[in-house]
C-alpha positions in Angstrom: 321.6 49.3 42.7 323.6 52.4 42.7 324.9 54.3 39.7 328.3 53.1 38.6 329.7 56.5 38.4 328.5 57.6 41.9 330.9 59.6 44.0 330.8 61.5 47.2 332.1 64.9 47.8 332.1 67.9 50.1 330.0 71.0 49.2 329.9 74.0 51.7 331.2 71.7 54.4 328.5 69.1 53.9 328.6 65.6 52.4 326.8 65.7 49.2 326.0 63.3 46.4 327.8 64.1 43.1 327.5 62.2 39.8 329.4 62.6 36.5 327.6 64.9 34.2 325.4 66.5 36.9 326.0 70.2 37.9 327.2 70.6 41.4 324.8 73.6 41.9 321.6 71.6 41.4 319.0 70.5 43.9 317.0 67.4 43.2 313.5 66.9 44.5 312.1 63.3 44.2 308.4 62.6 44.6 307.6 59.0 45.6 304.3 57.1 45.6 303.5 53.4 44.8 303.0 52.9 41.1 304.4 56.3 39.9 301.3 56.7 37.6 299.0 58.7 39.8 300.1 60.7 42.9 303.8 61.2 42.3 303.4 62.2 38.6 300.7 64.7 39.6 303.0 66.1 42.4 306.1 66.2 40.1 304.3 68.1 37.3 302.5 70.4 39.6 305.8 71.3 41.3 307.4 72.0 37.9 304.3 74.1 36.9 304.4 76.1 40.1 308.2 76.8 39.8 307.9 77.8 36.2 304.9 80.0 37.0 306.7 81.9 39.8 310.2 82.1 38.3 309.5 82.2 34.6 312.8 80.3 34.2 312.8 76.8 32.5 315.8 75.8 34.7 314.0 76.8 38.0 317.1 78.2 39.6 318.9 74.8 39.6 315.9 72.8 40.9 315.4 69.4 39.3 312.0 67.7 39.9 311.5 64.0 39.4 309.4 61.1 40.6 309.4 57.3 41.1 307.4 54.5 42.6 308.2 52.0 45.3 306.4 49.5 43.0 306.8 51.6 40.0 305.3 50.7 36.7 308.5 51.1 34.7 307.8 52.8 31.4 304.1 53.0 32.0 302.2 56.2 31.0 300.5 58.4 33.6 296.9 57.4 34.4 294.4 59.2 32.2 292.6 60.8 35.2 296.0 62.1 36.5 296.5 63.8 33.1 293.1 65.3 33.4 293.9 66.7 36.9 297.1 68.3 35.5 295.1 69.8 32.7 292.8 71.4 35.2 295.8 73.2 36.6 297.3 74.1 33.3 300.3 71.8 34.0 302.1 69.8 31.3 301.6 66.0 31.5 303.4 65.2 28.2 306.4 62.9 27.9 305.9 61.2 31.3 306.9 57.5 31.8 306.8 55.6 35.1 309.9 54.6 37.0 310.6 52.1 39.7 312.4 53.6 42.7 316.1 52.6 42.7 318.9 53.3 45.0 320.5 55.8 42.6 317.3 57.9 42.7 317.5 58.2 46.5 321.3 58.8 46.5 320.9 61.6 44.0 317.9 63.3 45.7 318.4 66.3 48.0 314.8 66.1 49.1 312.5 63.1 49.0 308.7 63.9 49.4 306.5 60.8 49.7 302.7 60.4 49.4 302.5 58.4 52.7 304.3 57.4 55.8 304.8 53.9 54.5 306.5 55.3 51.4 308.7 57.4 53.6 309.7 54.3 55.7 310.5 52.4 52.5 312.8 55.2 51.2 314.6 55.5 54.6 315.0 51.7 54.8 317.0 51.8 51.6 319.8 53.6 53.5 322.0 56.2 51.9 321.5 58.5 54.9 318.1 59.4 53.5 316.4 60.0 56.9 317.1 63.7 57.3 316.0 64.5 53.7 312.9 62.3 53.4 309.4 63.5 54.5 305.9 62.9 53.5 304.7 65.8 51.4 302.1 67.0 54.0 304.7 66.6 56.8 307.2 68.8 54.9 304.4 71.4 54.3 303.6 71.5 57.9 307.2 72.0 58.9 307.9 74.5 56.2 305.0 76.7 57.3 306.6 76.9 60.8 309.9 78.2 59.4 310.5 82.0 59.3 311.6 82.8 55.7 313.9 85.5 57.1 316.1 82.7 58.6 316.8 81.2 55.1 319.6 82.4 52.8 318.5 85.3 50.6 317.6 84.5 47.0 320.7 86.4 46.0 322.7 83.5 47.4 321.0 81.1 44.9 318.0 78.9 45.1 320.1 75.8 45.8 321.5 77.2 48.9 318.1 78.3 50.0 316.6 74.8 49.3 319.3 73.1 51.3 318.8 75.4 54.2 315.0 74.7 54.1 315.5 71.0 54.3 317.9 71.3 57.3 315.5 73.6 59.1 312.6 71.2 58.4 314.5 68.2 59.7 315.4 70.1 62.9 311.7 70.8 63.5 310.5 67.3 62.9 310.5 66.0 66.4 308.9 69.2 67.8 306.0 69.8 65.4 304.0 66.6 65.2 301.0 65.9 63.1 297.6 66.3 64.8 296.7 62.8 63.6 298.6 60.0 61.7 296.3 60.5 58.7 297.2 64.2 58.4 300.4 63.2 56.7 298.8 60.9 54.1 297.9 61.5 50.5 295.5 58.6 49.6 295.8 56.6 46.5 293.3 57.4 43.8 294.3 54.5 41.5 291.2 53.1 39.9 288.9 55.8 41.4 286.7 58.1 39.3 287.8 61.5 38.1 286.1 63.5 41.0 288.3 61.6 43.5 291.4 62.2 41.4 290.5 65.9 41.4 290.2 66.0 45.2 293.6 64.4 45.5 295.0 66.9 43.0 293.6 69.8 45.1 295.2 68.3 48.2 298.6 68.0 46.5 298.4 71.5 45.1 297.5 73.0 48.5 300.4 71.1 50.1 302.8 72.3 47.5 302.0 76.0 47.6 303.8 76.8 50.9 306.8 74.7 49.8 307.2 76.4 46.5 306.7 79.8 48.1 309.5 79.0 50.7 311.8 77.7 47.9 311.4 80.6 45.6 310.4 83.5 47.9 307.6 84.2 45.5 303.9 83.7 46.5 301.4 82.1 44.1 299.6 84.4 41.7 296.1 85.2 42.8 
C-alpha cells in the first residue's frame, strides 16, 4: 500500500515524490534483496559507512540510505554472518531490523539498487514509474563507471542534484552498455552459507559500491 500522506510535486522541472515531514532536498537510496537480512543490510550499511568515511558528515549531504526485502523478514535482525562482514569493514551493524518491501518504499526512493535481476523486475512490476530509477547494484556500477564525472553537476550545487543527474545519465546508458553475461549483474544469496562465502559476497558488494560512492561524492576511497 502507499503512504496515506503521499503527494506528488514538481522539483526542478521533474516529477518527484514528496511526503509530509520529508525534506525536499533529500535523495533516497533503497537497497533491495529477498529477506532483507543478508545482502541488502550489508549493502545499506556499507553505503552509509563509505559516505560517512568520505564526507565526514552524518547527514551525507542529504542522502538517505535504506533497505527492504521482496520477501522481507519484517522486524528480524540481520544475520550474524552479515554482521561479521560489516565488522570486517568497520561498518556499523547496530539497530538494524528487516523490512518487507512496500509500495511506499518504492515511491519514496530516488534510486533502487537490487541484488539480482529478479529483484529489479519485482520492483519495476510494482509500478510507480520505477523503471528509470531501478537497477541491479552491479548494473548501476557498470553504467556509472562509463559516465564522465565532468558531465555531472559540481558538488557546489549539492549532492542531491548530483545524485539525480547520475541516475538520469545511468538510465540513458542502460540500452547501450550491456552486461557481458547475465550473471555479471547478480549478487548471489549467502543465506545459510558459512562465513567465508558471506565475506566473498561482502567483498563483491564493497567493490561494486566504490565507484558509485565516488561518483556521488566526488571523493575517492581512502587508500
